[in-house]
C-alpha positions, -999 to +999 in steps of 0.1 A: -660+566+195-627+547+188-614+563+157-579+559+142-558+580+119-570+560+088-606+568+097-598+605+098-579+602+065-609+584+049-633+610+062-611+638+048-607+622+015-644+616+011-653+651+023-627+673+006-612+655-024-645+653-044-647+674-076-680+689-065-667+705-034-667+743-041-652+756-009-615+757-003-613+755+035-581+761+054-565+736+078-579+752+109-615+750+097-611+714+086-596+706+120-626+723+137-650+702+115-632+670+124-633+678+161-670+685+158-675+652+140-660+635+170-625+627+159-598+629+186-573+658+183-543+635+184-556+614+154-565+646+135-529+659+139-514+626+129-536+625+098-524+659+087-488+648+093-494+617+072-508+638+044-479+663+047-454+634+045-472+620+014-467+653-004-431+654+008-423+619-004-439+626-038-414+654-043-385+630-039-392+600-061-378+567-050-354+550-073-366+514-079-355+490-105-387+481-124-376+446-131-369+438-094-390+415-072-403+431-039-394+412-008-413+424+023-394+426+056-407+416+090-426+447+101-441+450+066-452+414+068-468+421+102-489+450+088-497+436+053-511+401+053-509+378+023-542+392+008-529+427+009-495+418-006-512+398-033-534+428-041-504+451-044-488+426-068-520+423-088-522+461-091-485+462-102-489+435-127-520+453-141-501+486-144-523+503-119-492+507-097-456+510-108-428+500-085-422+536-073-459+541-064-460+507-047-431+517-025-449+549-017-480+529-007-459+506+015-442+537+031-476+552+038-489+520+053-459+517+075-464+554+087-497+544+102-497+533+138-522+504+131-509+469+139-522+455+107-540+468+076-569+450+060-576+449+023-604+475+025-581+499+043-552+492+019-575+501-010-582+535+006-545+542+012-537+533-024-565+556-036-551+585-016-516+579-029-528+577-065-549+608-061-517+627-052-497+612-081-496+633-113-502+613-145-520+585-126-555+596-132-566+565-151-552+542-124-569+564-098-603+562-116-600+524-119-592+520-083-619+544-073-645+523-091-631+492-072-632+509-038-668+521-043-678+486-056-684+497-092-658+473-106-650+478-143-647+448-165-612+455-177-580+470-163-573+490-194 
């Protein structure tokens, strides 16, 4: 089984971030479950580090001029193809993402060891970022519908 960190994150998100999950497992029991599910220990550790960093970055908001235009640099261009960058712009123009949240998404993409990120993977990353952003519940709900192919008719 060739799993990467994003696969572990997606599994964690689907398994533990649902509202109907009653248990509040600790990190050790979650790691044990992930190992039992066949995920490599290295990827599990990196997934937890990625999540820890997401929480840390949320505590220190980025200062971004809302009227600015985002120019992607070389390594970002390598990881995010035109379709992904266009999707980020679409979400920003539709007020699903603001400039600070977009930067947090780009930061979390760059933190992954993957050479490139596809649109489906990007949607999951954005969903995880929005889930951890207070006051972004409506944007999260809209994107959740999109990720799970229950696309709403309107952005607002």
